[in-house]
C-alpha positions as CSV (number, residue, x, y, z in Angstrom):
1,M,138.7,-103.7,9.6
2,S,142.3,-102.7,9.9
3,F,145.5,-103.8,8.4
4,S,149.1,-102.7,7.6
5,Q,150.7,-102.7,4.3
6,I,154.2,-101.6,3.4
7,V,155.7,-100.9,-0.1
8,F,159.1,-100.0,-0.7
9,I,162.2,-100.4,-3.2
10,G,165.7,-101.1,-1.9
11,H,168.8,-103.2,-2.0
12,L,169.5,-106.5,-0.2
13,G,172.0,-105.9,2.6
14,H,173.2,-109.6,2.6
15,D,172.5,-112.9,0.7
16,P,169.2,-114.6,1.6
17,E,169.3,-116.9,4.5
18,L,167.1,-120.2,4.1
19,R,166.1,-122.2,7.1
20,Y,163.5,-124.9,7.9
21,T,161.1,-125.2,10.7
22,K,160.6,-128.5,12.7
23,N,157.8,-129.1,10.2
24,Q,160.0,-128.7,7.3
25,T,158.5,-125.4,6.0
26,A,161.0,-123.2,4.2
27,V,161.6,-119.7,5.5
28,V,164.0,-117.2,4.0
29,N,165.2,-114.0,5.8
30,F,167.1,-110.9,4.5
31,S,167.4,-107.4,5.0
32,V,166.7,-104.5,2.7
33,G,168.2,-101.1,2.8
34,V,166.1,-98.1,1.7
35,P,167.9,-94.7,1.4
36,E,166.2,-91.7,2.8
37,R,164.9,-89.2,0.2
38,L,166.3,-85.9,0.5
39,S,165.3,-82.7,-1.2
40,L,168.0,-81.1,-3.5
41,Q,169.0,-78.6,-0.8
42,A,169.2,-81.1,2.0
43,A,171.3,-83.5,-0.2
44,K,174.1,-80.8,-0.6
45,D,174.4,-80.6,3.1
46,R,174.4,-84.2,4.2
47,E,174.4,-87.7,3.1
48,P,171.0,-89.6,3.2
49,K,170.6,-92.2,5.8
50,T,169.9,-95.8,4.9
51,Y,166.9,-97.4,6.7
52,W,167.1,-101.3,7.2
53,H,164.2,-103.5,7.0
54,K,164.1,-107.1,8.2
55,C,162.2,-109.3,5.6
56,R,160.8,-112.8,5.5
57,R,158.9,-115.2,3.1
58,W,157.7,-118.7,4.0
59,G,157.1,-121.8,1.8
60,K,158.1,-122.7,-1.7
61,T,158.7,-119.1,-2.7
62,A,161.1,-118.7,0.1
63,E,163.3,-121.4,-1.7
64,Q,163.0,-119.5,-4.9
65,H,164.0,-116.3,-3.3
66,K,167.2,-118.1,-2.0
67,N,168.2,-119.2,-5.4
68,S,167.3,-116.1,-7.3
69,L,168.4,-113.2,-5.0
70,K,171.8,-112.0,-3.7
71,K,173.4,-109.2,-1.8
72,G,173.0,-106.0,-3.6
73,D,170.0,-106.9,-5.8
74,K,167.4,-104.2,-6.2
75,V,164.0,-105.3,-5.2
76,F,160.3,-104.0,-4.9
77,I,158.5,-105.5,-1.8
78,K,154.9,-105.4,-0.8
79,G,154.1,-106.9,2.5
80,T,152.8,-106.7,6.0
81,L,154.5,-105.4,9.2
82,V,154.6,-108.0,11.9
83,Y,156.4,-108.2,15.3
84,D,158.2,-111.2,16.6
85,S,159.0,-111.4,20.3
86,W,161.8,-113.7,21.5
87,Q,163.8,-114.3,24.6
88,D,167.5,-114.4,24.9
89,K,169.9,-116.5,27.1
90,A,169.8,-113.9,29.7
91,D,165.9,-114.0,30.0
92,R,165.6,-110.6,28.3
93,W,162.8,-110.2,26.0
94,H,163.2,-108.5,22.4
95,K,160.8,-107.5,19.9
96,D,161.6,-107.3,16.1
97,A,159.8,-105.5,13.4
98,I,159.7,-107.8,10.3
99,I,158.2,-107.3,6.8
100,E,156.2,-110.5,5.8
101,I,156.6,-110.5,2.1
102,E,153.4,-110.8,0.0
103,H,155.0,-109.7,-3.3
104,L,158.5,-109.5,-4.4
105,E,159.8,-108.3,-7.7
106,K,163.6,-108.2,-8.7
107,M,164.3,-104.9,-10.4
108,Y,166.8,-105.1,-13.3
109,Y,166.7,-101.5,-14.5
110,E,166.8,-98.2,-12.7
111,N,163.9,-96.6,-14.7
112,I,161.1,-99.2,-14.0
113,S,157.7,-97.9,-13.2
114,I,155.3,-100.0,-11.1
115,D,151.6,-99.6,-11.2
116,L,151.0,-99.7,-7.4
117,D,147.2,-99.9,-8.0
118,S,147.7,-103.3,-9.7
119,F,148.7,-104.7,-6.3
120,K,145.3,-104.0,-4.5
């Protein structure tokens, strides 16, 4: 048995975008920026990089995220890494890494502690 699981905290880079499939299933997409963690010494020498993750959620929860989240919100996300392939108009193939969200919590305070063992 194998699986991928990703857990991170970051900020929304833009307002969530809600769309519907041909079967009227809701899907919401947004990106989350996660700053690089630097040691105190390294932080003196350079600015941390921000790593951006594309995130997606399906169904009724997707509609709720559209209404409750906005650009800049701090979120805790647990999900699975998946890859989407698509072909552009010039017939070139592309592959995107996307986090399929299993659990999302909006964080209202900086000093929140989350028990990661509770999400097993």
